[in-house]
N, C-alpha and C positions, 0 to 999 in steps of 0.2 A: 328741844333736845331730840336728836335722832338716834335711834338704836338699831343695831343689826344691819347697818348699811355699809356696803363696800363699794367704793367708787372705782370704776375702771374694769378692765377685763380680769379674768381669773389670774392669779399670780403664777400659774403653772399651765403647761400645755395639756390639752385633753385630746386624746386620740379618739377619733370618731370614724366609723366606716359606714359605707352604704353600698348596696348592690345595684348595678345597672344591668340591663340587657335581657336578652341579647339585642344588640344594636346593629344596624346595617353599617357597612364600611363607609367611612367618610368622617367629616368633622362635625361635632355636636357641641353644644354648650349646656352648662348646668349652672344653677344659681345656688349660692350658699347663704343660709339664714342662720342666725343665732337666737337662742331663747335664754334669757336671763331670769332666773327665779320664777319660772312659770308664766312670765309675761308674754306679750304677743311676739311672734317671730319678727326679727329685724333683719332686713336685707344687708348682706355684707359685700358680696361680689359675684361676678359671673366668671366662670372658668371654662377654658376650652377643653375638649376631650376628643382625641383623635383615635379612631378605630381603624386598624389596618386589616387587610385580608389575612385569613388564617394560613399558616404554613403547614402543609401536609407532613405528617410524621412518617417515619419508616416503620414498616411492620416488624415485629420481633425477629422473624426469620432473617430479614435483610440486615438488621442490626448485628445479629450473631455472625452472619457471613462477613460483614464489614469488619468486625472485630478480628476474625481469623485472617482476613487479608492484611489488615494493618499489622497484626502480630507477625505474619510471615515476612512482610517487607522489613520490619524491624529486625527480625532474626537474620535475614539475608544481609542487611546493612551492617549489623554487628559482626557477622562472620567475615564480611569483606574488609572491614576496618581492622579486624584482628589479624588477618592474613597479610596485611601490607606492612 
């Protein structure tokens, strides 16, 4: 007689997260292991991880200027459409 035994994977998805980095730009691989009921880790798969170069962000003053320019273009366009 066997008690407290469940055969197979858990009946529901379990969200797990891990932190990497910082990693250099390029393609890396990582391995996924699962541990059932405190047993030894079991290898599941190897997954690719692509790290791209960072995209520089605009400084706040440039974002404000861009917002004003876009608002001005929109107002000019709306006035032009309303006058035709």
